[in-house]
PAGU-534173 format. One record per residue: x, y, z of N, C-alpha, C in turn; residue in one letter. Coordinates in steps of 0.1 Angstrom, whole numbers, padded with zeros to 4 digits, always signed. Example, Ala and Ser with C-alpha at 12.3 -4.5 7.8 and 13.67 -1.06 7.14 Angstrom:
+0132-0057+0078+0123-0045+0078+0132-0033+0078A;+0128-0022+0071+0137-0011+0071+0129+0000+0079S;
This chain:
+1010+0419+0958+1000+0431+0960+0991+0431+0948M;+0980+0434+0950+0972+0436+0938+0967+0450+0938D;+0957+0452+0928+0952+0468+0925+0944+0471+0937H;+0937+0463+0946+0929+0466+0956+0938+0470+0967Q;+0947+0461+0969+0956+0469+0980+0963+0482+0979T;+0968+0485+0966+0971+0497+0965+0963+0508+0966G;+0949+0506+0965+0939+0515+0965+0935+0516+0982K;+0937+0510+0991+0937+0509+1002+0944+0516+1009Y;+0960+0515+1004+0971+0519+1009+0970+0537+1007I;+0963+0537+0994+0963+0554+0991+0951+0560+1000I;+0944+0553+1002+0931+0557+1010+0935+0559+1026I;+0942+0550+1030+0949+0551+1044+0956+0565+1044A;+0965+0566+1034+0976+0578+1031+0969+0589+1034G;+0957+0591+1025+0947+0604+1024+0943+0604+1037A;+0938+0598+1045+0933+0597+1058+0942+0603+1068C;+0954+0597+1068+0966+0603+1077+0970+0613+1074I;+0968+0619+1060+0973+0635+1056+0961+0646+1063L;+0948+0639+1062+0937+0645+1067+0938+0650+1081A;+0944+0637+1092+0945+0639+1103+0955+0647+1109A;+0968+0649+1100+0977+0657+1101+0974+0671+1099G;+0967+0674+1090+0963+0687+1084+0954+0694+1098I;+0944+0683+1099+0935+0689+1114+0944+0692+1124I;+0950+0683+1128+0958+0684+1140+0970+0699+1140I;+0976+0700+1131+0984+0710+1127+0979+0726+1127Y;+0966+0722+1118+0963+0738+1115+0949+0740+1128F;+0945+0733+1133+0936+0730+1144+0939+0729+1157F;+0951+0728+1162+0954+0720+1175+0943+0716+1189P;+0933+0729+1184+0927+0726+1200+0912+0719+1196G;+0913+0714+1181+0898+0707+1179+0898+0694+1183S;+0911+0687+1187+0909+0673+1190+0916+0673+1204V;+0913+0683+1213+0921+0681+1225+0912+0673+1234K;+0900+0670+1233+0894+0662+1240+0900+0646+1236W;+0904+0645+1229+0906+0628+1224+0916+0623+1234L;+0915+0616+1239+0928+0608+1251+0924+0613+1265G;+0911+0622+1266+0908+0627+1279+0895+0625+1283R;+0890+0614+1279+0875+0609+1278+0873+0603+1291L;+0861+0604+1296+0856+0597+1308+0858+0580+1305P;+0865+0576+1314+0868+0561+1313+0882+0557+1308G;+0891+0566+1302+0904+0567+1301+0911+0566+1317D;+0920+0553+1316+0927+0556+1329+0939+0564+1330I;+0942+0568+1342+0954+0579+1343+0954+0574+1358R;+0971+0570+1358+0973+0570+1374+0986+0578+1376V;+0987+0588+1383+0999+0593+1388+1005+0592+1402E;+1014+0589+1405+1019+0584+1417+1033+0588+1419R;+1038+0599+1424+1050+0608+1424+1058+0606+1409G;+1069+0600+1408+1075+0602+1394+1070+0591+1379P;+1062+0584+1390+1053+0575+1379+1043+0579+1374V;+1042+0579+1360+1026+0579+1353+1024+0568+1343R;+1011+0564+1345+1003+0554+1336+0994+0558+1329F;+0993+0559+1316+0981+0564+1311+0974+0550+1300Y;+0963+0546+1303+0958+0538+1292+0945+0542+1287F;+0942+0549+1274+0931+0556+1270+0922+0545+1262P;+0914+0538+1270+0904+0529+1271+0893+0532+1262V;+0884+0543+1266+0872+0548+1260+0879+0554+1244V;+0890+0559+1244+0894+0568+1230+0895+0556+1224T;+0903+0543+1227+0909+0536+1217+0893+0529+1212M;+0886+0524+1221+0872+0521+1218+0865+0526+1204L;+0864+0543+1207+0855+0548+1198+0868+0550+1185I;+0881+0551+1185+0886+0550+1173+0885+0536+1166I;+0881+0526+1173+0883+0515+1167+0866+0513+1158S;+0859+0521+1165+0844+0519+1160+0846+0524+1147I;+0850+0539+1148+0850+0545+1136+0859+0542+1126V;+0870+0535+1126+0878+0530+1116+0870+0517+1110V;+0864+0510+1119+0858+0497+1112+0845+0506+1104T;+0835+0513+1109+0829+0518+1101+0833+0525+1087L;+0844+0531+1087+0852+0535+1076+0854+0527+1067V;+0860+0513+1072+0863+0501+1063+0851+0496+1058I;+0841+0498+1068+0829+0487+1059+0825+0494+1048Q;+0822+0511+1050+0816+0518+1042+0826+0517+1027L;+0839+0515+1031+0846+0513+1015+0844+0505+1009L;+0846+0489+1019+0842+0479+1011+0830+0476+1002R;+0817+0484+1009+0807+0484+1001+0805+0494+0990R;+0812+0503+0987+0816+0513+0977+0823+0503+0963I;+0835+0499+0971+0841+0492+0961+0840+0477+0956S;
């Protein structure tokens, strides 16, 4: 591991910490996450299947943009 890897680990930890603080202190602020149109939800009897397609796409786009911004800055 080198200096750059350590920097990315610290940034990832800060992002996870920020997300945890938001979810803990403002639980209703991310209630929409996972319930977007396009997320697949099937409930039949005792069996439930849930696949958050659109939520995963949005998270992927946001993470990609953040990584690209970090690469340009450093």
